[in-house]
C-alpha positions in Angstrom: -70.6 -119.7 -2.2 -68.2 -117.2 -0.7 -64.7 -116.7 -2.1 -61.8 -115.0 -0.5 -62.1 -111.9 -2.7 -65.3 -111.2 -0.9 -63.7 -111.9 2.5 -61.0 -109.4 1.7 -63.6 -106.8 0.8 -65.5 -107.5 4.1 -62.2 -107.1 6.0 -61.4 -103.9 4.2 -64.8 -102.5 5.1 -64.3 -103.4 8.8 -60.8 -101.8 8.8 -62.2 -98.7 7.1 -64.9 -98.4 9.8 -62.2 -98.9 12.4 -60.0 -96.2 10.9 -62.9 -93.8 10.9 -63.6 -94.6 14.5 -60.0 -94.0 15.4 -60.0 -90.6 13.7 -63.1 -89.7 15.5 -61.8 -90.7 18.9 -58.5 -89.0 18.2 -60.4 -85.7 17.7 -62.5 -86.3 20.8 -59.3 -86.7 22.8 -58.0 -83.4 21.5 -61.3 -81.8 22.4 -61.1 -83.2 25.9 -57.6 -81.7 26.4 -58.9 -78.4 25.0 -61.8 -78.4 27.5 -59.6 -79.3 30.4 -58.1 -75.9 30.3 -61.2 -73.8 30.1 -60.7 -70.9 32.5 -62.4 -71.4 35.9 -64.0 -68.0 36.5 -64.6 -68.9 40.2 -60.9 -69.4 40.8 -58.9 -66.9 42.9 -56.3 -66.8 40.1 -57.6 -66.7 36.5 -55.0 -67.6 33.9 -54.4 -65.3 31.0 -55.6 -66.2 27.6 -51.9 -66.8 26.6 -51.4 -69.2 29.4 -54.5 -71.2 28.6 -53.6 -71.4 24.9 -50.0 -72.5 25.8 -51.2 -75.4 28.0 -53.8 -76.4 25.4 -51.3 -76.5 22.6 -48.7 -78.2 24.7 -51.2 -80.8 25.8 -52.3 -81.5 22.2 -48.7 -81.8 21.0 -47.9 -84.2 23.8 -51.0 -86.3 22.9 -50.0 -86.4 19.2 -46.6 -87.7 20.1 -47.7 -90.2 22.8 -51.3 -91.3 21.9 -50.2 -94.7 20.4 -48.1 -95.5 23.5 -49.4 -97.3 26.6 -48.2 -94.5 28.9 -46.9 -91.0 28.6 -43.3 -91.4 27.6 -42.5 -87.7 26.9 -43.6 -85.3 29.6 -43.8 -81.6 30.1 -43.0 -79.2 33.0 -46.7 -78.9 33.8 -48.2 -81.8 35.9 -51.7 -80.7 35.1 -51.0 -80.9 31.3 -49.4 -84.4 31.7 -52.4 -85.5 33.7 -54.9 -84.3 31.1 -52.9 -86.0 28.3 -52.7 -89.2 30.3 -56.4 -89.2 30.9 -57.0 -88.5 27.2 -54.7 -91.4 26.2 -56.3 -93.8 28.5 -59.8 -93.0 27.3 -58.7 -93.1 23.6 -57.0 -96.5 23.9 -59.9 -98.0 25.8 -62.3 -96.8 23.1 -60.0 -98.1 20.3 -59.7 -101.6 21.9 -63.5 -101.7 22.2 -63.9 -100.6 18.6 -61.5 -103.2 17.3 -63.4 -106.0 19.0 -66.7 -104.5 17.8 -65.6 -104.3 14.1 -64.1 -107.7 14.2 -67.4 -109.2 15.6 -69.5 -107.2 13.1 -67.3 -108.3 10.2 -68.0 -112.0 11.0 -71.6 -111.3 11.8 -72.3 -109.5 8.5 -70.5 -112.2 6.5 -72.3 -115.0 8.1 -75.5 -113.1 7.5 -75.1 -113.8 3.8 -76.3 -117.3 4.4 -79.3 -116.0 6.3 -80.2 -113.9 3.3 -79.9 -117.0 1.0 -82.3 -118.9 3.2 -84.7 -115.9 3.2 -84.7 -115.7 -0.6 -85.6 -119.4 -0.7 -88.4 -118.5 1.7 -89.5 -115.8 -0.8 -89.9 -118.4 -3.6 -92.2 -120.4 -1.3 -94.1 -117.4 -0.1 -94.8 -116.1 -3.6 -96.2 -119.6 -4.5 -98.4 -119.6 -1.3 -99.7 -116.1 -2.2 -100.5 -117.4 -5.7 -102.8 -120.0 -4.2 -104.3 -117.6 -1.8 -105.1 -115.1 -4.6 -106.6 -117.9 -6.7 -108.8 -119.1 -3.8 -109.9 -115.6 -2.9 -111.0 -114.7 -6.4 -112.6 -118.1 -6.8 -114.7 -117.6 -3.7 -116.4 -114.4 -5.0 -119.9 -115.7 -5.9 -120.9 -112.9 -8.2 -117.7 -112.2 -9.9 -117.7 -112.4 -13.7 -113.9 -112.8 -13.7 -112.7 -115.9 -15.6 -110.3 -117.9 -13.4 -108.3 -120.7 -14.8 -107.0 -123.7 -12.9 -103.6 -123.2 -14.6 -103.1 -120.3 -12.1 -102.2 -123.1 -9.6 -99.2 -124.2 -11.7 -97.0 -122.1 -9.5 -98.4 -123.5 -6.3 -98.2 -127.1 -7.6 -94.7 -126.6 -9.0 -92.7 -129.7 -8.2 -89.7 -127.7 -7.1 -91.8 -125.6 -4.8 -93.2 -128.7 -3.2 -89.7 -130.1 -2.7 -88.7 -126.9 -0.9 -91.8 -127.0 1.3 -91.1 -130.7 2.2 -87.4 -130.0 2.8 -87.2 -130.7 6.6 -83.8 -129.0 7.1 -84.8 -125.9 5.2 -88.1 -125.6 7.0 -86.3 -125.8 10.4 -83.9 -123.1 9.3 -86.8 -120.9 8.1 -88.6 -120.9 11.4 -89.4 -117.3 12.3 -88.4 -116.0 8.8 -91.3 -114.2 7.1 -92.0 -111.7 4.4 -94.4 -108.8 4.8 -97.7 -109.6 3.0 -98.0 -106.1 1.5 -94.6 -106.6 -0.2 -95.4 -110.1 -1.4 -98.8 -108.9 -2.8 -97.0 -106.1 -4.7 -94.3 -108.3 -6.1 -96.7 -111.0 -7.1 -98.7 -108.4 -9.1 -95.5 -107.5 -10.9 -94.7 -111.2 -11.5 -98.0 -111.8 -13.2 -97.0 -109.4 -15.9 -93.8 -111.2 -16.7 -93.8 -113.1 -20.0 -92.2 -116.2 -18.6 -95.0 -116.4 -16.0 -97.7 -115.9 -18.6 -96.2 -118.6 -20.8 -96.0 -121.0 -17.8 -99.7 -120.6 -17.2 -100.4 -121.5 -20.8 -99.0 -125.0 -20.3 -101.7 -127.6 -19.8 -99.8 -129.9 -17.4 -96.2 -128.8 -16.8 -93.5 -131.5 -16.8 -90.8 -131.5 -14.2 -88.3 -129.9 -16.6 -90.9 -127.1 -17.4 -91.4 -126.6 -13.7 -87.6 -126.2 -13.3 -87.3 -123.9 -16.2 -90.0 -121.7 -14.7 -88.2 -121.7 -11.3 -84.9 -120.8 -13.0 -86.5 -117.9 -14.7 -88.2 -116.8 -11.5 -84.9 -116.8 -9.6 -82.6 -115.4 -12.2 -84.8 -112.9 -14.1 -87.3 -111.9 -11.4 -86.0 -112.3 -7.8 -82.4 -111.3 -8.6 -83.0 -108.9 -11.5 -86.3 -107.1 -11.3 -85.8 -103.4 -10.6 -88.5 -103.1 -8.0 -87.2 -106.1 -5.9 -83.6 -105.0 -6.4 -84.5 -101.5 -5.2 -86.2 -102.9 -2.1 -83.3 -105.2 -1.2 -80.8 -102.4 -1.8 -82.8 -100.0 0.4 -83.1 -102.4 3.3 -79.6 -103.9 3.2 -76.5 -101.6 2.6 -74.5 -104.7 1.6 -77.0 -106.0 -1.0 -75.1 -104.7 -4.1 -71.9 -106.5 -3.1 -73.5 -109.7 -1.8 -75.9 -109.9 -4.7 -73.7 -112.0 -7.0 -73.0 -114.5 -4.2 -76.6 -114.8 -3.3 -77.7 -115.1 -7.0 -75.2 -118.0 -7.5 -76.3 -119.8 -4.3 -80.0 -119.4 -5.0 -79.8 -120.4 -8.7 -77.5 -123.4 -8.1 -79.9 -124.7 -5.4 -82.9 -124.5 -7.9 -80.9 -126.1 -10.7 -79.7 -128.9 -8.5 -83.2 -130.0 -7.5 -83.9 -133.2 -9.4 -87.1 -135.3 -9.9 -85.4 -138.1 -8.0 -85.1 -135.9 -4.9 -87.5 -137.0 -2.1 -88.1 -136.1 1.6 -85.4 -138.6 2.5 -83.0 -137.4 -0.2 -83.5 -133.6 -0.4 -81.4 -131.3 -2.5 -78.3 -130.1 -0.6 -78.5 -126.6 0.7 -75.5 -124.3 0.1 -73.1 -123.5 2.9 -71.4 -120.2 3.3 -68.2 -121.7 2.0 -66.7 -125.2 1.6 -64.7 -124.8 4.8 -66.0 -121.9 6.7 -63.7 -122.5 9.7 -60.6 -122.1 7.5 -62.0 -119.1 5.7 -63.0 -117.6 9.0 -59.5 -118.0 10.3 -58.0 -116.4 7.2 -60.6 -113.6 7.6 -59.9 -112.9 11.3 -56.2 -113.1 11.0 -56.1 -110.8 8.0 -58.0 -108.2 10.0 -55.9 -108.7 13.2 -52.5 -108.8 11.5 -53.4 -105.6 9.5 -54.3 -103.9 12.8 -51.3 -105.2 14.7 -48.8 -104.2 12.0 -50.4 -101.0 10.9 -47.6 -98.6 12.1 -44.7 -100.6 10.8 -46.4 -101.2 7.4 -47.3 -97.5 7.2 -43.6 -96.7 7.6 -42.7 -99.1 4.8 -45.3 -97.5 2.6 -44.1 -93.9 3.5 -40.5 -94.8 2.5 -41.7 -95.7 -1.0 -43.7 -92.5 -1.6 -41.5 -90.2 -3.6 -42.1 -86.6 -2.5 -45.5 -87.6 -1.2 -46.9 -87.5 2.3 -48.8 -90.7 3.3 -51.5 -88.5 4.8 -52.3 -87.4 1.3 -52.9 -90.9 0.1 -56.5 -92.0 -0.1 -57.4 -93.9 3.1 -58.8 -96.9 1.1 -55.4 -97.1 -0.8 -53.5 -97.1 2.5 -55.7 -99.8 4.0 -55.4 -102.0 0.8 -51.6 -101.7 0.9 -51.5 -102.6 4.6 -53.8 -105.6 4.1 -51.8 -106.9 1.1 -48.5 -106.6 3.1 -50.0 -108.6 6.0 -51.3 -111.2 3.6 -48.0 -111.6 2.0 -46.2 -112.1 5.3 -48.8 -114.3 7.0 -50.4 -116.5 4.3 -47.7 -118.9 3.2 -50.0 -120.8 0.8 -51.1 -117.7 -1.2 -48.6 -116.7 -4.0 -47.3 -113.1 -3.8 -48.6 -112.4 -7.4 -52.1 -113.6 -6.4 -52.1 -111.3 -3.4 -51.0 -108.3 -5.5 -53.6 -109.1 -8.2 -56.4 -109.4 -5.6 -55.7 -106.1 -3.9 -55.2 -104.3 -7.2 -58.7 -105.6 -8.1 -60.0 -104.2 -4.8 -58.4 -100.8 -5.5 -59.9 -100.8 -9.0 -63.4 -101.5 -7.8 -63.5 -99.7 -4.5 -61.1 -96.8 -4.5 -60.1 -93.8 -6.7 -59.8 -93.9 -10.5 -55.9 -93.9 -10.3 -55.7 -96.3 -7.4 -55.2 -99.4 -9.5 -51.9 -98.2 -10.9 -50.8 -96.7 -7.6 -51.4 -99.8 -5.5 -49.9 -102.1 -8.2 -46.7 -100.0 -8.3 -46.2 -99.7 -4.5 -47.0 -103.4 -3.9 -44.4 -104.4 -6.6 -41.6 -102.5 -4.8 -42.7 -103.6 -1.3 -43.0 -107.3 -2.3 -39.4 -107.2 -3.6 -38.2 -105.6 -0.4 -40.1 -108.1 1.8 -38.8 -111.1 -0.2 -35.2 -109.8 -0.1 -35.5 -109.4 3.7 -36.9 -112.9 4.1 -40.1 -111.7 5.6 -42.2 -113.5 3.0 -42.0 -117.3 2.9 -44.3 -119.3 0.6 -44.9 -123.0 0.8 -47.5 -125.4 -0.4 -48.6 -127.1 -3.6 -46.9 -125.5 -6.5 -45.0 -123.0 -4.4 -41.4 -122.7 -3.4 -40.1 -120.8 -0.3 -39.4 -117.2 -1.1 -40.6 -117.6 -4.7 
């Protein structure tokens, strides 16, 4: 099940992608201004190289000063320069607005996709069991084969937990259209047959429910979520696999562990949701992203004021994003204690930024939180919390 630490990470990734897009569009705008003053060789009057360079430099400087404004507030003595800058600003801001909407949508989509991956891994358990039966039947049908085939090879197919998943109406409805490539399943099943826990399972004469469950726990924990071949496949096909892996492991393993012998078609095991209250978590998620974007400039200024003899442009981009996110959370999430916020973002810096980021982020957030509390910009309320404490 998702926790808010993962949501913070997802928001940071979206904000990082947005920052990269903004930098790219910023450079494109400067390139546009540069190209606007390419000399027209068909013109009756061809400007000198010095005049072209002057207008280009003037235009770029004007853009740098004005690009975050809605209109050109500072103008030059050259209407053609002002026009080029205004056009560059309009295009830049349209692209940034589009990018903000896109990253916000993608952030939600990728997070909700974790539940789809959970369902697909449940499907993989069933598919491996199906392939086990197909393999047994195929080899059994070979009339002249000298291979000895034992009925115990059907233990996996007849596993009580597998049968429960197959008969789970809600699960089967959710799995419509979800399939695994046969060539992958065939390869993975071949690897599975060499696992000691699988071989030991086939040695059982008539597995009990508890033995079926123990096998399924081993299959989930030690094979699906830990085998190097499968892990490599998932990692190669999903760039977010490594960070989602622990959540998926917990969801999948808890589902298997919660299946009881008493469960029936009418009383199936409960499937895991993305979170206990996704609407609340989603609201936290979206507001964290939006507030960080909206307050980016003012929070950047607060950070700059606390950097001793250090230009904010020299600070790692991830550190700057982490600081901005933490400040927005402090000011807009009244039920989350300041210390919790600081600890969460220090942890983000530790795991996803530079080696020295942990201490840097911790130090800056300590001083900024003191300032925000003193200014009355942070008000905490809720169970166990006091305003401004």
